N, C-alpha and C positions, 0 to 999 in steps of 0.2 A: 781931662780928656775922656771921651766916651769909650766904653769897653768895645774892642774890636771883635768881630765874629769870624770864625772859620767855618765854611760851609761846603761840604762835599755835595756834588751833583750827580744824581743817577739819571742818565739818559736811557730811557727804556724803549726797546723796539721788540715787538713780538714776545713780550714777557721776559726779556733778558736785558741786562745792562750792556750798553755798547759805547764805543768811543771812536771818534774819527779825527781828522785834521781839516780845518777850515769848513767844518760841517759836512765833510764828505769822507768816503772810504771807511765805513763803519766796521768795527771788529768786535766780536763777542768778548765780554769781560766776566760776568758773574750773574748769579741770582740776585735780583733786587732785594729780596727779603733778607738773605744772608748778609749782604753788603750793608744794608741799612742798619741791621742789628750790630754789626761790627763797629760802624761809625758811632752809633749811639753809645756804645760801651767804651769807646776809645777817644773821647774828648771833643767830638764835633759839637758845635754850638747849635746848629740847625741842620736840616737836610732838605734838599730840593729834589723833587721827583718830576721829571718831564717825560710824558709819553710823546716822543719826538716825531712820530709819524701820524698822530691822530688827526691833526688839521689837514695835512696833505692828503690823507686817505679818506677824509670826510666822515670820520666815525667818532664815537664817544670814547673817552679814556677807559683803560682797563681797570674796572672798579674792584674786581676780586683781588688782584695783586696789590692794589692800593690799600685795601682793608688789611691784608696780611702785613704790609710794611708798617702801616700806622699802629697796628697792635703790637709790633715787636720793638718799638723804639720809645724813648722817654725824653725826646727833644722835639722842639717845634718842627713841623713839616709843612713845606710849601709845595703845592702840586699844580702842574700845568700841562696843557696839551688837549686840544679839542674843546676848549672852554668858549662857548659861543652864546650862551644864554644865562640868565640868572638861575634858571633851573639847574644848569651844569654846576654853578657855584654851590647850590644847595646839595646836590648829589655828592660832590667831592668832599664838602665839609662833613656830611653825614658819614662818609667813609673814614673820617678821622683826621683830615687835613686841618691845619690851623690857619693857613693862608692859601689863597688861590692866585695863581699867576696867569695873566692874560697877555696874548700877543696878537696872533692873527684874528682872533675873535673881536678884539678891540679895534683893529684896523678896519674890519668890515663894519663895525658898529660901535663908535666911540661912546655912545650913551650907555653901553653895557657897564662901563666903569662907574658912571654916575649912579646907575640903578643898583649895582652891587654894593657900592659904598654906602648908599642910603639904607640899604637893608641890613648889611652886615658890619658896617663901619669901615673907615679908611684903612685901619690897620690890617684888615683882612685882604685888601686888594693890592696885588703886586703887579706892576707893569714890567713885563719882560721885553726888552727891546733888542732885536738882532740888528746890529749896525755894521755897515761896511763903507769904506771910502769909494766914492765914484767920482772921478774927475776932481779929486781934491775935496769933495764935500761929503759930510756924514749923511748916509742915506739909510732909511728903514727898510728892512727886508722881512718878508712874510713867509709862511709855510716852511718853517725850519730852515730859513736862509736861502730858499730856492727862488724866491720871487721878489724882484726889486719893485717896491711900491712907488718909487719916485718921490717919496716924501722926505723932506729935510728932517734929520733925526732930533736935533735939539728942540726945535719948535714943537715937534710931535710929543716929546717927553713932557715939555712944559704944559701942553694942552691936557695931557692925560692926568698930570698931577693936579691941575686946576679942576678936573672933573671928579677927583677923589682918590686917585691912586696914592696909597700911603707909603710905597716903597718902590724903588726902581732897580731892576737888575739890568746892567749894561753888558750885553754879550757882544764882544768884538769879534766879528767873523774873520777879520784880518789876522788876528793873533791866536784864534782858537786852535788848540792842539799843537801849536808851533813851539811852545815852551821857551820863548825868548823874552818873557816878561809881559806884564799887563800893559794895556794900551793907555798909557798915562795921559796922552794928549786928549783922547776921547773922553776919558773919565773926568779930567779937569773941566772940560766944557760942560759936562752934565752937572757936576757939583756946583759950578758957578751959576747954573740956570735954575736949580730947584732947591728946596729946603726940606726935603724928605730924605730918609736913609737911602744911600746909594750903595749897591753891591757890585763889585768888580768881578767880571767873568771873562775868561779867555786869555791864555798866555802863560799861566804859571808853570815854571819848569824846575824851580829850585827854591829853597827856603829864602834866599836873598831877594827873590822877586816879591815876596810878601813884605819883607822888611822895607824894601824900596817903595812899594805901594803905599804903606801906611805913613812912612816918613815924608814922602813927596806930596801926598794928598791926604792930609789929616781929616778932610771932609768925607772921605770914603769910610763907610761903616763896616764893611765886611769884604772878605776875599773868598771867592767861590772857585772851586777847581774840581776836576774829575780824574783824569788819567794819572796825575802824579800821586794822588791818594789811592786810586784803585790798584795800581801796580806797585805800591809800597815804596815809591821813590821819595816820598815825604811822609813821615809818620806824624800825625797831628799833635800828639803830646810833645814830641821833639820840636816841632815847629813853634808851638806855644812857649816852650821854655826859651827858645832863642829870641822870640818876639819880646818876652818879658825882659830878657837881658839887654835888649835894644830899647828899653823904656817905652815899649808899646803895651798898653793895658789889654790883657786878655783874661778870660776865665780859665783857670787851671783845674 
Protein backbone atom coordinates (compact mmCIF):
# COMPACT_ATOMS: atom_id res chain seq x y z
CA UNK A 1 0.00 0.00 0.00
CA UNK A 2 1.19 3.51 -0.80
CA UNK A 3 2.31 5.74 2.10
CA UNK A 4 -0.53 8.09 3.05
CA UNK A 5 0.20 11.79 3.47
CA UNK A 6 -1.14 14.19 6.10
CA UNK A 7 -1.32 17.76 4.79
CA UNK A 8 -2.23 20.90 6.74
CA UNK A 9 -3.76 23.71 4.70
CA UNK A 10 -3.08 27.41 5.24
CA UNK A 11 -5.95 29.52 3.90
CA UNK A 12 -4.39 32.98 3.74
CA UNK A 13 -6.34 36.26 3.57
CA UNK A 14 -4.71 39.69 3.95
CA UNK A 15 -1.50 37.99 5.05
CA UNK A 16 -3.07 35.95 7.87
CA UNK A 17 -4.24 32.34 8.13
CA UNK A 18 -8.05 32.20 8.41
CA UNK A 19 -10.69 29.48 8.67
CA UNK A 20 -14.43 29.34 8.13
CA UNK A 21 -17.31 26.89 7.67
CA UNK A 22 -18.64 25.96 4.21
CA UNK A 23 -16.14 28.51 2.81
CA UNK A 24 -17.84 31.35 4.78
CA UNK A 25 -17.51 33.22 8.10
CA UNK A 26 -13.71 33.51 8.13
CA UNK A 27 -11.91 34.03 11.44
CA UNK A 28 -8.25 34.88 12.09
CA UNK A 29 -5.97 32.03 13.17
CA UNK A 30 -2.27 32.83 12.98
CA UNK A 31 0.76 34.00 11.03
CA UNK A 32 1.30 31.76 7.98
CA UNK A 33 5.08 31.79 8.48
CA UNK A 34 4.91 30.69 12.13
CA UNK A 35 2.26 28.06 11.44
CA UNK A 36 4.10 26.67 8.41
CA UNK A 37 7.31 26.25 10.42
CA UNK A 38 5.39 24.54 13.22
CA UNK A 39 3.90 21.99 10.81
CA UNK A 40 7.22 21.39 9.08
CA UNK A 41 8.79 20.64 12.46
CA UNK A 42 5.89 18.50 13.74
CA UNK A 43 5.30 15.73 11.26
CA UNK A 44 3.36 17.21 8.34
CA UNK A 45 4.22 15.49 5.04
CA UNK A 46 3.42 18.49 2.87
CA UNK A 47 1.88 21.92 3.20
CA UNK A 48 -0.75 23.67 1.09
CA UNK A 49 -0.85 27.49 0.93
CA UNK A 50 -3.96 29.05 -0.59
CA UNK A 51 -4.29 32.81 -1.09
CA UNK A 52 -8.06 32.39 -0.86
CA UNK A 53 -9.22 35.79 -2.12
CA UNK A 54 -6.69 36.39 -4.91
CA UNK A 55 -8.98 35.11 -7.68
CA UNK A 56 -12.08 36.82 -6.29
CA UNK A 57 -10.22 40.13 -5.88
CA UNK A 58 -8.57 39.77 -9.29
CA UNK A 59 -5.00 40.17 -8.05
CA UNK A 60 -1.78 38.22 -7.89
CA UNK A 61 -0.82 36.02 -4.95
CA UNK A 62 1.14 37.48 -2.01
CA UNK A 63 4.69 36.62 -3.05
CA UNK A 64 6.57 38.10 -0.07
CA UNK A 65 4.72 35.99 2.49
CA UNK A 66 5.09 32.97 0.22
CA UNK A 67 8.87 33.43 0.07
CA UNK A 68 9.01 33.59 3.88
CA UNK A 69 6.90 30.44 4.22
CA UNK A 70 8.93 28.52 1.64
CA UNK A 71 12.25 29.45 3.27
CA UNK A 72 11.05 28.37 6.73
CA UNK A 73 9.97 24.80 5.91
CA UNK A 74 11.61 21.56 4.80
CA UNK A 75 8.60 19.74 3.33
CA UNK A 76 6.97 20.02 -0.11
CA UNK A 77 4.84 23.14 -0.60
CA UNK A 78 1.82 23.45 -2.89
CA UNK A 79 0.62 26.98 -3.60
CA UNK A 80 -2.60 28.28 -5.13
CA UNK A 81 -4.69 31.43 -5.50
CA UNK A 82 -4.81 33.81 -8.45
CA UNK A 83 -2.97 31.40 -10.78
CA UNK A 84 -4.14 32.43 -14.24
CA UNK A 85 -1.12 32.16 -16.55
CA UNK A 86 2.04 30.11 -17.04
CA UNK A 87 3.90 33.20 -15.83
CA UNK A 88 2.03 32.88 -12.52
CA UNK A 89 3.32 29.30 -12.28
CA UNK A 90 6.83 30.56 -12.93
CA UNK A 91 6.59 33.31 -10.31
CA UNK A 92 5.24 31.01 -7.59
CA UNK A 93 7.81 28.29 -8.30
CA UNK A 94 10.60 30.86 -8.12
CA UNK A 95 9.27 31.86 -4.68
CA UNK A 96 9.94 28.31 -3.48
CA UNK A 97 6.78 26.34 -4.24
CA UNK A 98 7.19 22.71 -5.31
CA UNK A 99 3.73 22.38 -6.88
CA UNK A 100 1.17 24.88 -8.12
CA UNK A 101 -2.57 24.53 -7.57
CA UNK A 102 -5.04 25.83 -10.14
CA UNK A 103 -8.77 26.27 -9.78
CA UNK A 104 -10.54 29.36 -11.15
CA UNK A 105 -7.72 30.02 -13.63
CA UNK A 106 -8.18 26.56 -15.16
CA UNK A 107 -11.95 27.04 -15.31
CA UNK A 108 -11.42 30.20 -17.35
CA UNK A 109 -8.72 28.61 -19.50
CA UNK A 110 -8.33 24.80 -19.31
CA UNK A 111 -5.32 25.02 -21.67
CA UNK A 112 -3.41 26.54 -18.76
CA UNK A 113 -3.09 23.02 -17.34
CA UNK A 114 -1.69 21.62 -20.59
CA UNK A 115 0.75 24.51 -21.04
CA UNK A 116 2.00 24.32 -17.45
CA UNK A 117 2.34 20.52 -17.55
CA UNK A 118 4.36 20.71 -20.76
CA UNK A 119 6.70 23.30 -19.29
CA UNK A 120 7.08 22.07 -15.70
CA UNK A 121 5.83 18.45 -15.75
CA UNK A 122 2.56 16.86 -14.65
CA UNK A 123 3.86 16.38 -11.10
CA UNK A 124 3.97 20.17 -10.68
CA UNK A 125 0.33 20.82 -11.69
CA UNK A 126 -2.35 20.29 -9.04
CA UNK A 127 -6.03 20.67 -9.83
CA UNK A 128 -7.97 22.05 -6.89
CA UNK A 129 -11.67 21.39 -7.38
CA UNK A 130 -14.25 23.08 -5.12
CA UNK A 131 -17.31 20.83 -5.38
CA UNK A 132 -20.83 21.16 -3.98
CA UNK A 133 -24.00 19.16 -4.49
CA UNK A 134 -26.64 20.99 -6.51
CA UNK A 135 -29.92 19.12 -7.03
CA UNK A 136 -28.12 15.87 -6.25
CA UNK A 137 -25.31 16.43 -8.78
CA UNK A 138 -21.64 17.27 -8.07
CA UNK A 139 -20.98 20.76 -9.41
CA UNK A 140 -17.74 22.75 -9.76
CA UNK A 141 -17.59 26.13 -8.04
CA UNK A 142 -15.15 28.96 -8.77
CA UNK A 143 -13.73 32.01 -6.97
CA UNK A 144 -13.32 30.38 -3.57
CA UNK A 145 -16.64 28.58 -3.69
CA UNK A 146 -18.61 31.75 -4.47
CA UNK A 147 -19.64 31.03 -8.06
CA UNK A 148 -21.48 28.01 -9.49
CA UNK A 149 -19.92 27.24 -12.86
CA UNK A 150 -22.73 24.87 -13.84
CA UNK A 151 -20.11 22.24 -14.77
CA UNK A 152 -20.46 18.62 -13.66
CA UNK A 153 -17.49 17.93 -11.39
CA UNK A 154 -16.37 14.40 -12.26
CA UNK A 155 -16.25 15.12 -15.99
CA UNK A 156 -14.33 18.33 -15.30
CA UNK A 157 -11.74 16.53 -13.18
CA UNK A 158 -11.26 13.82 -15.83
CA UNK A 159 -10.74 16.49 -18.47
CA UNK A 160 -8.13 18.32 -16.38
CA UNK A 161 -6.22 15.11 -15.68
CA UNK A 162 -6.22 14.31 -19.40
CA UNK A 163 -4.72 17.78 -20.00
CA UNK A 164 -1.88 17.09 -17.55
CA UNK A 165 -2.97 17.68 -13.96
CA UNK A 166 -0.82 15.27 -11.93
CA UNK A 167 -2.78 15.47 -8.69
CA UNK A 168 -6.32 16.41 -7.63
CA UNK A 169 -7.40 18.09 -4.40
CA UNK A 170 -11.11 17.45 -3.85
CA UNK A 171 -12.55 20.25 -1.71
CA UNK A 172 -16.05 19.37 -0.54
CA UNK A 173 -17.89 22.62 0.17
CA UNK A 174 -20.70 20.62 1.78
CA UNK A 175 -18.42 19.24 4.51
CA UNK A 176 -15.88 22.11 4.79
CA UNK A 177 -15.36 23.11 8.42
CA UNK A 178 -18.35 21.05 9.61
CA UNK A 179 -16.09 18.41 11.24
CA UNK A 180 -18.43 15.50 10.59
CA UNK A 181 -16.03 13.48 8.44
CA UNK A 182 -14.74 13.53 4.87
CA UNK A 183 -17.13 13.39 1.91
CA UNK A 184 -16.61 9.72 1.09
CA UNK A 185 -19.24 9.57 -1.65
CA UNK A 186 -17.67 12.45 -3.55
CA UNK A 187 -14.13 11.13 -3.06
CA UNK A 188 -15.07 7.65 -4.22
CA UNK A 189 -16.51 9.08 -7.44
CA UNK A 190 -13.27 10.97 -8.11
CA UNK A 191 -11.03 7.97 -7.28
CA UNK A 192 -13.04 5.81 -9.69
CA UNK A 193 -12.65 8.40 -12.44
CA UNK A 194 -8.90 9.17 -12.44
CA UNK A 195 -5.57 7.43 -11.91
CA UNK A 196 -3.59 10.26 -10.34
CA UNK A 197 -3.14 10.99 -6.62
CA UNK A 198 -6.34 12.22 -4.97
CA UNK A 199 -6.23 14.41 -1.85
CA UNK A 200 -9.31 14.56 0.40
CA UNK A 201 -10.19 18.00 1.77
CA UNK A 202 -13.10 19.17 3.89
CA UNK A 203 -14.75 17.61 6.91
CA UNK A 204 -12.04 16.30 9.25
CA UNK A 205 -13.16 16.67 12.85
CA UNK A 206 -11.36 13.90 14.71
CA UNK A 207 -8.66 11.28 14.30
CA UNK A 208 -11.22 8.60 13.44
CA UNK A 209 -12.23 10.58 10.35
CA UNK A 210 -8.76 9.98 8.87
CA UNK A 211 -8.86 6.31 9.83
CA UNK A 212 -12.26 5.95 8.16
CA UNK A 213 -11.07 7.82 5.07
CA UNK A 214 -8.07 5.60 4.39
CA UNK A 215 -9.82 2.35 5.27
CA UNK A 216 -12.94 3.11 3.24
CA UNK A 217 -11.08 4.55 0.25
CA UNK A 218 -7.61 3.01 -0.20
CA UNK A 219 -7.31 4.97 -3.46
CA UNK A 220 -7.13 8.29 -1.59
CA UNK A 221 -3.50 9.34 -1.25
CA UNK A 222 -3.71 12.07 1.37
CA UNK A 223 -5.92 13.76 3.93
CA UNK A 224 -5.87 17.54 4.07
CA UNK A 225 -7.28 19.60 6.93
CA UNK A 226 -7.03 23.04 8.47
CA UNK A 227 -8.85 23.99 11.67
CA UNK A 228 -8.40 20.67 13.52
CA UNK A 229 -4.65 21.11 13.11
CA UNK A 230 -4.59 24.91 13.59
CA UNK A 231 -6.44 24.77 16.92
CA UNK A 232 -4.62 21.71 18.26
CA UNK A 233 -7.68 19.44 18.18
CA UNK A 234 -5.53 16.88 16.37
CA UNK A 235 -1.75 16.73 16.73
CA UNK A 236 -0.15 15.27 13.61
CA UNK A 237 2.34 12.98 15.43
CA UNK A 238 -0.51 11.51 17.49
CA UNK A 239 -2.66 11.09 14.38
CA UNK A 240 0.11 9.24 12.56
CA UNK A 241 0.71 6.94 15.51
CA UNK A 242 -2.96 5.94 15.53
CA UNK A 243 -2.99 5.49 11.74
CA UNK A 244 0.01 3.16 12.06
CA UNK A 245 -1.82 1.18 14.74
CA UNK A 246 -4.74 0.87 12.31
CA UNK A 247 -2.39 -0.66 9.66
CA UNK A 248 -2.36 2.51 7.57
CA UNK A 249 1.13 3.28 6.27
CA UNK A 250 2.40 6.76 7.10
CA UNK A 251 5.78 8.42 7.47
CA UNK A 252 6.61 8.87 11.17
